[in-house]
N, C-alpha and C positions, 0 to 999 in steps of 0.2 A: 627309907629303908637302907640299911647298910649294904654296900656292895659285897657280893659273894666273892670268894677266892677264885671260883671257876664258874663261867657260864657255859653250859653244855647244851648245844642245839641238836635236837634229835627228831627223827621221824620214827614212829613206833614199829613200822614194818621193815625197817632196814636192819638186817642181821649184823652188819659191821658196826653200826651205831650201838646196837645192843651189846656186842662183845666189848667194845671200847668202854661203854658205860659200866660194865661189870668191873673192869680194871680200874676205872676212875673211882668207883665206890670203894675199892680196896685201898687206893691211895688216900682217899678222903679220910678213912678211918685211921690210917697210919700217920698222916700229917695233920689231922684235925682241920682239914679244909672245909669250908662251906661251899656248897654247890647249888646253883640255880639252874633248874632244868627248863630249857626254853625250846622254842619250836622252829623247825625248818621243814617245809613240806615238799617232798619229791614231786607230788602232783602239781603243785604250784610252780616249781622250778621248770617243769616240763609242759606247762599249760599250752604253749604254742607249738608243741611237737605233735605230729601225726603218729600216735602210738602204733597203729596198725602196720605202718611201714618202717618204723624205727626201733621197735622193741619186741622182745618175745611176747607171745600171745597173752600171757597172764598178767603182764606188767600194769596195764591200765587199771584193771580191777584191784590189783594189789596196792598201787599208789593211791587209788581212790579210797581204799580201806584206811590207809594211813591218814589221809586228809580227814576222814570221818572221825577217827579216833582222836586226832589232834583237836578237832572242834570240842570234843568232850573234855580233853585236858584243859583247853582254854576256858571253858565254862567252869571247870573245877577250880582253876586258879582264881577266877573272878569271884566265885561264891565261897570258896573254902580256904583260899590262900595258897602260896607257892609250895608249901609242904605237901599239899594234896597232889601236885603234879609228880613229885618224887615217888609217892606211894603208888599212884596210878601207873606210872611208867614201869615200876618194878613189878607190879601185878600183871600188866599186859605183856611185858617182855618175858616173864617167866612162863606165861601160858602160850605165847607164840613160839618161843625159841628153846625153852628148857623143858618142854613137854613133848609129847608125840606131835607129829606134824599137824598144824592147825589150819593150813590154807585149804583152798578148794572153792570153786566157783558154784554158787547156788543157781537155781533155775531162774531167779530174778536177775542174774548177771552180777550180783554183788559177791565180792570175796567174803568168805565166812567171817574173817577177822573184823570186818566192818559192820557186823550185825548186832542187834540187841542181845540175841541169844549168847553170842560170844562175850560181849562186853559185860553183861550184868554180873556174872561171877567175879570178874576182875574188880568191878566197883565194890562188891561186897568184901572182897579180900583187902582192898585198900581202905575200907571203913568209910566209903563214900555213898551218898544216897543213890538209890536206883533211878531216881528221876533225872539224874544227869544224862541218862541214855537218850533223852529227848534231843540233846545237842548234836547227836549224830546227823540229824537232818537240817540243822540250823545254819544255813548258808551265810547268815549275817556275821557269823564268827570268822568267815574266810578273810575278811579285811584285817583282823588281828593277826591271823596266820601269815598273810601275805606281807604285812609290815615287818613281822619278826623274821620271816625268811629273807627279806631284803636287808634287814639289819645284819643277819649272819653273813650274807654274801658280800655286804659292804666291808666286812672285816678281812676277807680272804681273796676277793675276786670271784668271778662267776663260774669259772670252769672247775667246779668242785661238786662234791656230793655231801653225804652225811656220814659221821657227825662233823660239826664244827665246834672247836673248843676255844674259848677266850679265857686266858689265864691272867689273873689279877686285873680285871677290867676296872676302869675304862681305858687306861693307858697301856696295859700289859699286852703281851704277844697273843695273836690268834692264829689258828691253823686248822686246815682240814685234816681229819683223822685224829690220831694215827689209825690207820686201817690195820687191824690185827685179826688173825684167824685162830689164834690160840691164846688162852688166858694165862698170863704169867703166874708163877707160884707166888705165894704171899711174900716170900723173902726176895723176890725179884721185882715186885710191883713198883716200889718207890724208886729203885735204881733205874728202871726203864723210864719212868716218868722224868727223872732228872736229866737223862740223856736227851729225851725229846725236847724238853723245855730249854735246855742249854743250847741245843742246835737252833731251835726256833728263835731264840733271843739274839742270835748273831745278826747285826743290822743288815748285812748283805745277803742273808740266806733267803732263798725263794722256794726251792723244791728239791726233794729227794724222793724218787718214785720208781716203782716198777709196776707194770700193769698185770703181771701174773699174780694171782691170788689163790690160796687154798680156800676151799669151802670151809667156813668157820666150824669149829668143834662145838656144835649145838645140836641137841637131840631133835629139835624141830626141823632141822635140815637133814636129819638122818646120819649125822656124824657123831660118834661117841668121843668123849674127852681124851681117850688114849689112841684115837684113830687119826690119821692124816687125811684131810679132805682132798677131794679131787682138785687139781690145779686148773684154773680157768684164766683166760686172758680178758681182763676187764679193760679193754682198750677205751681210752677216753674217760676212764674212771667210772664206767657204768656198763650195763649190759645192752646198751644201744647197739643195734645191728649196723647202723650207719649214721654218719654225722647229719 
């Protein structure tokens, strides 16, 4: 299979990955890039962390929901091909982040986003069989997700989150982010992309960062497109309360 112009590693419950993915889709259309949507699991990255003492209360359930949805994406890719992942991520992201808030912990302890009830309409929207929902529980797929997560971290180093972008793989530049809270205008999208890639391509470049982030302009987070989200300090690149 021909290499894509961009490998985009995502976790479906990460709002920053979703915002960046929307921008990348804009650039894809303007530059006629091909994109392969690949997997990085926040739950797997943090598998050795005690969530109760290191994260806000809802994070373990949220990251577990992301893992469950990635299992479905992995099965969809296996059965239906890589384009199925593009369609499924678009359907999931739209329902999670561009609709009214979709999170909430069920009596079972599951985040609603990781349930069959939430997934099935997204599968239908993506033109995928409802039977793929069986993969939510299929832990055998975790080996695929862990390998792809390690692949992503091998491109950037391990002190990162989601998304990770690999431009012009296998030799091209890879980087974490960019983390953006606002979607650029159509006429800004490609210019912003060029700035990011140009900086990342400089051989000695390692990091340009600030931990202060606005809550992304996403309806699912309660922030309208014309509203500036509350600024938070994502120290260490996450909402971990301690190292």
